C-alpha positions as CSV (number, residue, x, y, z in Angstrom):
1,X,-2.9,-23.5,-7.9
2,X,-3.9,-24.2,-4.4
3,X,-4.7,-21.6,-1.8
4,X,-2.9,-21.2,1.5
5,X,-3.9,-19.4,4.6
6,X,-5.5,-15.9,4.3
7,X,-6.7,-16.7,0.8
8,X,-3.2,-16.3,-0.8
9,X,-2.2,-18.4,-3.8
10,X,1.1,-20.3,-4.1
11,X,2.6,-17.6,-6.2
12,X,1.8,-14.8,-3.7
13,X,3.5,-13.4,-0.6
14,X,2.5,-10.7,1.8
15,X,3.7,-8.4,4.5
16,X,2.0,-6.2,7.2
17,X,3.1,-3.1,8.9
18,X,1.0,-2.1,11.8
19,X,0.7,1.2,13.8
20,X,2.4,3.5,11.3
21,X,2.3,7.0,12.8
22,X,0.4,8.8,10.0
23,X,-3.1,9.2,8.9
24,X,-4.5,6.6,6.4
25,X,-5.3,9.3,3.9
26,X,-1.7,10.4,3.6
27,X,-0.5,6.8,3.5
28,X,-3.0,6.1,0.6
29,X,-1.4,8.8,-1.5
30,X,1.9,6.9,-1.4
31,X,0.4,3.4,-1.9
32,X,-1.6,4.5,-5.0
33,X,1.7,5.4,-6.7
34,X,3.1,1.9,-6.6
35,X,0.0,-0.2,-7.1
36,X,0.5,-2.7,-10.0
37,X,4.1,-1.8,-10.6
38,X,7.0,-4.4,-10.8
39,X,9.0,-4.7,-7.7
40,X,12.2,-3.0,-9.0
41,X,10.2,0.0,-10.3
42,X,8.2,0.3,-7.1
43,X,11.4,0.4,-5.0
44,X,12.7,3.2,-7.2
45,X,9.5,5.2,-6.9
46,X,9.6,4.9,-3.1
47,X,13.3,5.7,-2.8
48,X,12.8,9.0,-4.6
49,X,9.5,10.0,-3.1
50,X,9.5,13.2,-1.0
51,X,6.7,11.9,1.3
52,X,7.8,11.0,4.9
53,X,5.9,7.8,5.0
54,X,7.6,6.4,1.8
55,X,10.4,4.9,3.9
56,X,7.8,2.9,5.9
57,X,6.1,1.6,2.7
58,X,9.5,0.7,1.3
59,X,10.4,-1.2,4.4
60,X,7.2,-3.2,4.2
61,X,7.7,-3.8,0.4
62,X,11.1,-5.2,0.9
63,X,9.8,-7.4,3.7
64,X,7.2,-8.8,1.4
65,X,9.9,-9.4,-1.2
66,X,12.0,-11.2,1.3
67,X,9.0,-13.3,2.3
68,X,8.5,-14.3,-1.3
69,X,12.1,-15.3,-1.8
70,X,12.8,-17.1,1.4
71,X,9.4,-18.6,2.4
72,X,7.8,-19.3,-1.0
73,X,10.9,-19.7,-3.3
74,X,9.7,-17.0,-5.8
75,X,12.1,-15.2,-8.1
76,X,12.4,-11.5,-7.2
77,X,12.7,-10.4,-10.9
78,X,9.1,-11.6,-11.6
79,X,7.4,-10.0,-8.6
80,X,4.9,-7.2,-8.9
81,X,2.6,-5.4,-6.5
82,X,-0.7,-7.3,-6.8
83,X,-2.5,-5.6,-4.0
84,X,-1.7,-2.8,-1.5
85,X,-4.0,-1.2,0.9
86,X,-4.0,0.8,4.1
87,X,-6.6,1.2,6.8
88,X,-7.2,3.0,10.1
89,X,-5.8,1.9,13.3
90,X,-6.1,3.5,16.7
91,X,-6.2,7.2,17.3
92,X,-4.5,8.8,20.3
93,X,-6.6,11.6,21.8
94,X,-4.8,14.5,23.4
95,X,-5.9,17.9,24.7
96,X,-4.5,21.3,24.0
97,X,-5.5,24.2,26.3
98,X,-7.9,26.6,24.6
99,X,-9.1,30.2,25.3
100,X,-11.1,31.0,28.4
101,X,-10.1,27.8,30.2
102,X,-11.4,25.5,27.5
103,X,-9.8,22.7,25.7
104,X,-9.2,21.7,22.1
105,X,-8.8,18.1,21.0
106,X,-5.7,16.8,19.2
107,X,-6.1,13.6,17.3
108,X,-3.0,11.6,16.5
109,X,-4.0,8.8,14.0
110,X,-2.2,5.5,13.3
111,X,-2.5,3.3,10.2
112,X,-2.0,-0.3,9.0
113,X,-0.4,-1.3,5.7
114,X,-0.7,-4.6,3.8
115,X,1.2,-5.5,0.7
116,X,0.6,-8.6,-1.5
117,X,3.2,-9.4,-4.1
118,X,2.6,-11.9,-6.9
119,X,4.9,-13.7,-9.3
120,X,4.2,-13.2,-13.0
121,X,3.6,-10.4,-15.3
122,X,1.5,-7.4,-14.2
123,X,-1.9,-6.9,-15.8
124,X,-2.1,-3.6,-17.5
125,X,-4.7,-1.2,-16.1
126,X,-7.8,-1.4,-18.3
127,X,-8.8,1.8,-19.9
128,X,-12.5,2.6,-20.4
129,X,-13.5,2.3,-24.0
130,X,-14.5,5.6,-25.5
131,X,-18.2,5.7,-26.4
132,X,-19.2,7.5,-29.5
133,X,-22.0,10.0,-29.2
134,X,-24.9,9.4,-31.5
135,X,-25.8,12.3,-33.7
136,X,-29.2,13.7,-33.5
137,X,-31.2,13.9,-36.7
């Protein structure tokens, strides 16, 4: 396989979503639920999630799937979430009046989201082998 721009392989597609109006910690809670899942299962998980940001993640996931089908000629049934990550973006700073003429800061964070889909079978998450404790004599 040859690599294309941004270090992607021929069987991978990606999508960005920039300036999502939520903190990256809350966004990571949703992205962790779909990491490594097949595309159809990830869409179902996001549709029935109660988190507000799940709709933004679903929109980005479907965009990555459309990129894979239209731009890279990959089959949608064989796609799975290879990588998904979120990061901080800008933070709007506002001021709320406080007691005795003071001010209190209000921070309104934004986040970025990147999803990489890959064609193939997902690799099962490796479990740590259990180590046996040695008995003392």
